[in-house]
C-alpha positions in Angstrom: 176.0 101.4 129.3 174.3 100.8 132.6 173.7 97.0 132.8 176.3 94.2 132.6 175.0 90.7 132.3 176.9 87.4 132.6 176.1 83.9 131.4 178.0 81.0 132.8 179.2 78.6 130.2 181.6 75.7 130.0 184.2 77.8 128.3 184.0 80.5 130.8 181.7 83.6 131.1 179.7 85.2 128.3 179.4 88.9 128.8 176.5 91.0 127.6 176.2 94.8 127.9 172.9 96.6 127.8 173.1 100.3 126.8 170.4 102.5 128.4 171.8 105.9 127.3 171.8 107.5 123.9 174.2 106.0 121.4 177.9 106.7 122.1 180.4 106.1 119.4 183.5 107.1 121.3 186.6 105.0 121.8 185.4 103.5 125.1 182.1 102.4 123.7 183.9 100.9 120.7 186.1 98.9 123.1 183.1 97.7 125.1 181.2 96.6 122.0 184.2 94.6 120.9 184.6 93.0 124.3 181.0 91.7 124.8 177.6 91.2 123.1 176.0 94.6 122.9 172.3 95.3 123.3 171.0 98.8 122.7 167.8 99.2 124.8 168.1 102.9 125.1 164.8 103.5 123.3 163.0 100.5 124.7 160.4 101.1 127.5 161.0 99.3 130.7 159.0 96.1 129.9 160.6 95.8 126.5 164.1 96.2 128.0 163.4 93.7 130.8 162.1 91.2 128.2 165.2 91.5 126.1 167.5 90.9 129.1 165.4 87.8 130.1 165.5 86.6 126.5 169.3 86.8 126.5 169.3 84.3 129.4 171.3 86.5 131.7 172.1 84.6 135.0 173.8 87.5 136.8 172.8 91.1 136.1 175.0 93.9 137.4 173.4 97.3 137.8 176.0 99.9 137.0 173.9 103.0 137.9 171.7 102.3 140.9 169.8 105.3 141.9 172.3 107.5 140.1 171.6 109.5 137.0 170.7 107.5 133.9 169.6 104.5 135.9 166.3 102.7 135.1 165.5 100.7 138.3 162.0 99.9 137.0 163.7 97.5 134.6 165.4 95.6 137.5 162.2 95.7 139.5 160.7 93.3 136.9 163.4 90.7 137.8 164.8 90.1 134.3 167.6 88.0 135.8 167.6 85.5 138.6 170.5 87.3 140.4 170.8 91.1 140.4 173.8 93.0 141.7 174.7 96.6 142.7 178.2 97.3 141.6 180.5 100.3 141.0 178.5 103.4 140.5 176.1 103.6 143.5 178.2 103.7 146.7 175.8 102.4 149.2 172.8 100.2 149.8 169.9 100.6 147.3 167.4 99.4 149.8 165.7 97.7 146.8 164.2 94.2 147.2 165.1 93.3 143.7 168.9 93.8 144.2 170.4 90.7 145.8 174.1 91.5 146.3 176.5 94.5 146.4 180.1 94.0 145.4 182.6 95.6 147.7 186.0 94.9 149.4 186.6 94.6 153.1 188.0 98.1 153.4 185.3 100.1 151.6 182.6 97.9 153.3 183.8 96.2 156.5 181.7 93.5 158.0 180.5 95.8 160.7 178.7 97.8 158.0 177.1 94.8 156.3 173.9 94.8 158.6 173.0 98.2 157.3 172.8 97.0 153.7 169.7 95.4 152.3 171.9 93.5 149.8 174.0 90.5 150.7 177.7 91.7 150.6 179.9 90.0 148.0 183.5 90.8 148.8 186.3 90.8 146.3 189.8 90.0 147.7 191.1 93.2 146.2 189.7 96.8 145.6 186.2 96.6 144.3 187.0 99.4 141.8 188.7 98.4 138.5 190.8 100.9 136.4 191.6 101.2 132.8 195.3 100.6 132.8 195.6 100.9 129.0 195.5 104.7 129.4 198.7 106.4 128.5 199.7 109.6 130.4 200.2 112.5 127.9 203.0 115.0 128.7 201.8 117.6 131.2 201.2 121.1 129.9 203.2 124.0 131.2 202.1 125.5 134.5 201.5 128.8 132.9 199.0 127.2 130.5 197.0 126.0 133.5 197.2 129.3 135.4 199.5 127.9 138.0 202.5 129.7 139.6 205.8 128.3 138.5 207.2 127.8 142.0 204.0 127.0 144.1 203.2 123.8 145.8 200.0 122.7 144.0 197.4 121.1 146.2 194.4 120.0 144.2 190.8 118.7 144.7 189.1 117.9 141.4 186.0 116.5 143.0 182.7 118.0 141.7 181.7 121.1 143.6 178.7 119.4 145.3 181.2 117.4 147.3 182.8 120.7 148.7 180.5 121.1 151.7 181.5 123.7 154.3 183.4 121.2 156.6 185.4 119.7 153.7 186.2 123.0 152.2 187.3 124.4 155.6 189.6 121.4 155.9 191.2 122.1 152.5 191.6 125.8 153.4 193.3 124.9 156.7 196.0 123.0 154.7 196.3 125.9 152.3 196.6 128.4 155.1 199.3 126.3 156.9 201.4 126.0 153.7 202.6 129.4 152.6 203.4 129.5 148.9 200.8 126.9 148.0 197.8 127.1 145.8 194.6 125.0 145.7 193.6 123.8 142.3 189.9 123.1 142.0 187.5 121.9 139.3 185.4 124.8 138.1 181.8 124.4 139.2 178.4 125.5 137.8 176.7 128.9 138.4 178.4 131.1 141.0 180.2 128.3 142.8 183.7 129.4 142.0 183.0 133.0 143.2 181.4 131.7 146.4 184.4 129.5 147.1 186.6 132.5 146.7 184.4 134.4 149.1 184.7 131.5 151.7 188.5 131.7 151.4 188.5 135.5 151.9 186.3 135.0 155.0 189.1 132.8 156.4 191.7 135.5 155.6 193.1 133.6 152.6 193.7 135.5 149.3 191.1 134.1 146.8 193.9 134.4 144.2 195.4 131.2 145.7 192.4 129.3 144.4 193.0 128.2 140.8 190.0 126.8 138.8 190.2 124.3 136.0 187.4 123.9 133.5 186.4 120.4 132.7 188.8 118.8 130.2 188.8 115.8 127.8 190.0 112.9 129.8 193.5 112.7 128.3 194.1 116.5 129.0 192.8 116.0 132.5 195.2 113.2 133.2 198.0 115.3 131.8 197.1 118.2 134.2 197.0 115.8 137.2 200.7 115.3 136.8 201.2 118.9 137.8 199.6 118.5 141.2 201.7 117.7 144.2 199.0 116.4 146.5 195.3 115.6 146.1 193.2 116.6 149.1 190.0 114.6 149.5 186.5 115.5 150.7 183.9 114.0 153.2 181.4 112.4 153.5 181.6 111.8 149.7 185.1 110.9 148.7 186.8 111.1 145.4 186.1 107.8 143.7 187.1 107.5 140.0 188.8 110.9 140.5 191.0 109.4 143.2 191.9 106.5 140.9 192.8 108.9 138.1 195.0 111.0 140.5 196.9 107.9 141.6 197.3 106.6 138.0 198.7 110.0 137.1 201.2 109.7 140.0 199.5 112.2 142.3 199.2 111.0 145.9 195.8 111.2 147.5 195.3 112.3 151.1 191.9 111.2 152.5 190.1 110.6 155.8 188.0 107.4 155.6 184.6 107.8 157.1 181.8 105.5 158.3 180.0 104.9 155.0 180.8 103.3 151.6 180.9 106.6 149.9 183.3 107.9 152.5 185.8 105.0 152.2 186.5 104.6 148.4 189.7 106.7 148.3 190.8 105.0 151.5 190.3 101.6 149.9 192.4 102.7 146.9 195.2 103.8 149.2 194.9 100.6 151.3 195.2 98.3 148.4 198.2 100.3 147.2 199.9 99.7 150.5 199.7 103.4 151.4 197.6 103.4 154.5 199.6 106.3 155.9 197.7 108.5 153.4 194.5 107.6 155.2 194.2 110.1 158.0 192.3 109.0 161.2 190.8 112.4 161.9 190.3 115.9 160.4 193.1 117.1 162.6 195.5 114.4 161.3 194.4 115.2 157.8 195.3 118.8 158.1 198.6 118.1 159.9 199.6 115.6 157.2 198.6 117.9 154.4 200.6 120.8 155.9 203.6 118.7 156.6 203.8 117.3 153.0 203.1 120.7 151.5 206.0 122.2 153.4 208.4 119.3 152.9 209.6 118.8 149.3 211.7 115.7 150.1 208.7 114.2 152.0 206.5 114.8 148.9 209.1 113.3 146.6 209.3 110.2 148.8 205.5 109.7 148.8 205.5 110.1 145.0 208.2 107.6 144.6 206.4 105.1 146.8 203.3 105.7 144.7 205.2 105.1 141.5 206.5 101.7 142.8 203.1 100.8 144.2 201.4 101.4 140.9 203.7 98.7 139.4 203.9 96.2 142.3 200.5 96.3 144.1 197.3 94.6 143.1 195.3 97.8 142.7 196.1 98.3 139.0 196.5 94.5 138.2 193.6 94.2 135.9 194.4 90.7 134.9 194.1 89.7 138.5 191.0 91.7 138.9 189.3 90.0 136.0 190.2 86.6 137.4 188.9 87.4 140.8 185.7 89.0 139.4 185.0 86.0 137.2 185.3 83.7 140.2 182.9 85.9 142.1 180.4 86.0 139.2 180.4 82.2 139.0 179.8 82.0 142.7 176.9 84.5 142.5 175.4 82.4 139.6 175.3 79.2 141.7 171.8 78.3 142.7 172.7 78.3 146.4 174.6 81.6 146.4 173.8 83.5 149.6 
């Protein structure tokens, strides 16, 4: 599913979903089909798909892919809806004249950044990123099943390997080096990336055996494993986005350094809306120092995890009823003829 369309109506908002990918019969797709009018345009060429969107009378069309993989911007270039919006998947400006608005919050996209966006910024009063709070957390597996030492502090970064640029990886290694007895748990990457990361660690004088690699897992198994991690260490300039939300939902604190772009501020926005701004480091040096301090301090880690546990329940970040209410208000405003 890549397009979400909304029709205003006296009774509320009518939602339509337009599927651009091949058919997906998984549980998420089934929930989406039950929640909205579903249109499969995966085999339609661009003009046919645009015609079907226009025929549905969509007033506000949300592009959930942007320039990302699986997107079909040619459809939006035909203007099938009066108002077209960039939301959720593409963390920056599209630069496309057919996209009118981008949805954000004031942390991930502060007003000072707005002039650099071709879109008009539509701010939500809460984090722009929703979450599936119906997910249950399966019991975590044993450490041995995951290749983790029983008594090690587990630092993790499950971002895709393309986010591990030299500067980000060096920062992670600095935390690892300053925390004896810790390991760094990483998502296994394609090709020779795991071996090369091990070589980079060895070049810093760090035993490559302290890097533990996890293959991609089904989502439930991945959430279960996240519960074994003591601290998630983020990357720059491309943050953890959904990955950070998953970690927080599983009870794993996220340490990040917000940058100067949308893509570099998503994890910071999640922490901010949790009320955990102290996990947003102001510099690389502060990031390293905080990571080392927490890795060395079991009581400090326990206190942060307890704060996260409470914030999950009390903050607005995972309040999806509130999110839906705020999003509906924003959608109605965007649908207004004089929306700017």
